[in-house]
N, C-alpha and C positions, 0 to 999 in steps of 0.2 A: 374241409372235406368236400369233395366234388358231389354234384347232384347225381342221384342214382337214375340214370336215364332209362333203365329197364322198367321203372314204375311209371304209371300214368297217375298224375296227381289231379284230382278234382276239387275245385274250390266252390263251396256252396254257401251263399249268403241266405241265412234262414231267419225269418222274423220271430221264431219261437212258436209255441203253441202245443208242443207235446209229442210230435211224431218224428223227431230227429233220428230215432233208432232205425227207421226205415232205410235211411241212407247208408248207415254202417252195415246193416244186414244185406243190402243190395250189394255193396262193395265186397263184402266177404265172399260172395259167390263168384266173383270175377278175379282170376289170378292176375296179379301185377297191377292192381288198382288200389289206390289210397284215397280216402275221402276226407277233406277238411271242412268242417262247419264253423262259420263265425255268425254271431247273432247280431241283427240289426236293431233289435230292441231289447230293453231290460227284461229279465225273467218275469217280473211282476207287472208287465205292461197291460196285461189283460187280453191283448189281441182281439179287440172288438171287431165285429163284422158290420158295424154301421158305416155308411158311406163317408162321413167326415173323418172317422177314425182311420178308414182304409186309406184316404188321401194323405193323411198324416204318415202312415206306414210307407206310402209310396214316395215320400220326398227323397229326392236325389241326394241330398246331403247325408242322409242316413246310409244310403247305399255306398256312397263314396267313402264314408268313414269305415264301413265294414270292409270294403275292398282294400283299403290301405293295410288292414290287418292281415289280409291274405298274401300280400305281396312278398313277405319274407319266406313264405311257404312254397314259392315258386310253382303255382298251379299251372296246368296245361290248358284249363278252361275254367270259367267261372259262370255260375248260373244263379240268378236272383230267384230263390225258391219260394216264391209266394204268388199264387194265382191271383188272389184278389188285390194284392198290392202291385200287380202289373196291369191287370185289365181295367182297374178303376180309372186309370188315366188315359184309357183309349189307345188306339194304335200308335198315334204320334208320341204319346207320353211313354208307352212301353218301349218303343225304339230309342227314345232319348235316354231312358234308364240304362239300356244296354250300352249305348255309346259312352256314357259316363263311366261305367264299370270298366269297359275296354280301354278307355283313356288312362285309367289309373294302373291297371294290371298288365296291360300290354299283350293280352292273350284273348282268344275268341270268347265272347260272352253272350248270354241269352237270359231268358226268364221263363218261368213255368207257362205263362199264358202263351208266349211265342213258341214254346216247345209243343204245346197243343196244336197250334196252327200248323207247324212243320210236320208233326206226326199225321195230322189229318189229310194234309196235301199229299204226303208220301202214299197214304193208303187210298187216295183218291175219294175221300169221303167228303160229301157236300151237305149232308143233313144229319144232325146229331140230336140226341136227347141229353138233357142235363139233370143229374141227380145231385143237388147241392146241399151242403149243410147250412148254407147261409140263409139269412132273411130274404125275402122276395126281391127287394130293391138291389141287393148285391148280386143275386142270381140273374136278374134281368140285365144288369150291367155286363155280366159275362157274355150273355147271349148277344148283347149289342156289340161287344168287342169282336166276337167271332164273325158277326155279320159284316164288319168292316173288311174282312178277308174273304167275303163271299161264302161263308159257312152258315147255313140256316139251321134254326133250332125248331124241331118238330113238336117237342114237348119239354117242359121243364118242371122240376119239383124243388121247392124251397123248404127245407126242414125247419128253418127259423132259428137256428141256434145263435146266440148273441155274440159268441166269441170262440176263438180257436181252442181255448182250454176245454170247453164243453165238447167240441169236435173230437178232441183226442180221447175222450172217455168212451166213445161209442165202441161197441163190441161187434164181433163178427156178424151176428144175427141182425144187429142194428143196421150195419152196412148193407147187408143183402136186402133188408126191407126198404132202405132208402133207395136203392137202385131199382127195385120193383116199382116204386111209386113213380118213377119218371120214364120208364122204358115205353117206347112207342113203336109199333110194327114197321112204320116207314122210316125209322131212324137207322142209319147205317152203322152208328157206333154210339156207345153210351159213355158219357164223361162224368167223372166224380172229381170235381175241382177244388180240393182243399188240401193244402200240404200239412195241415195240422191233423188230418185224418190218416191214421196208420192203415195201410192196405196190403203191406207185404204178407204173402202167404194166402191170400184170398182171391187174387186176380184170376188164377186159372179156373177156380170154382165159379167165379162170376161169368167168365166168358163161356164156360160150358153151359151154365144156366140160361144165359140170354142168347146164345148162338150168334154172337156178334162181337166185335172188338169192344172191350171195356178198358178205358184209359183213366188211370188214377193219377193224381197230380204229382205225387212223389215219383211214380214210375216214369212219367214223360220227362220230369226234371232230370232225373239220373240219366235217362237215355240221351237227353240233349247234351249234358255234360260230357258223356262218353263220346258221343259223335263229334262234337267240337274238338275234343282232345285227340281225336284220331285213334280211338280204340280199335284194334284189329279184330273186329267181331263179325266180319262179313258184310253183307248188305244191310242197309239201315233197318229194313223190316225184320231181318233175323235178329239184329241186336235188340230191337224193341221187345221181341219175344223172350229174350234172355234176361231182361230186367223185369222180373215178375216175382 
């Protein structure tokens, strides 16, 4: 049976943590899009936010193994859907991860952290606030990663959750409180960088509340996958607004 060229196929390498439903729900809103998730870690891995554990999550061998499982599904793009597992290795490490995935799949590839950089550059944002579920060390590592691309952090808040499983249990009001804890008047955008945190259905509310762009990890990941796959959604900024 030949490949259905009318459909765009998105490959998502997900570490686990509990918010994979965001990707399927985003895809359901876009006609002609199918989303395939493969997991880079076992379901009972714990998904710790400690720096040593994040470096383990970030290992290229894990991503290569997951990428090989996507190959039979013939994705049009592949994104490593883990903010912490891409920023923890810095700019050079994040780019190396993407090269490894692309070498195996043969299609455009990226990661959540690099998607943030791409989105912020598109919006000409140079100063952000970070509202993170992570402990402080991981949150500071994200700010350091952004700084490698010339993006400054005006304020950051580290909620201190030990792992992604705990992030996935946060509810709507928890997410709003998290965002309020980090927002700074001089920040041009507010980032919520954890793919284990479900944010589908709350982004419009957050943007209205803070009167500035609010970028959640699963949102920018899905946008990056669509952009790289050539989704016919108009300009990149318009496409980002559709993935909410």
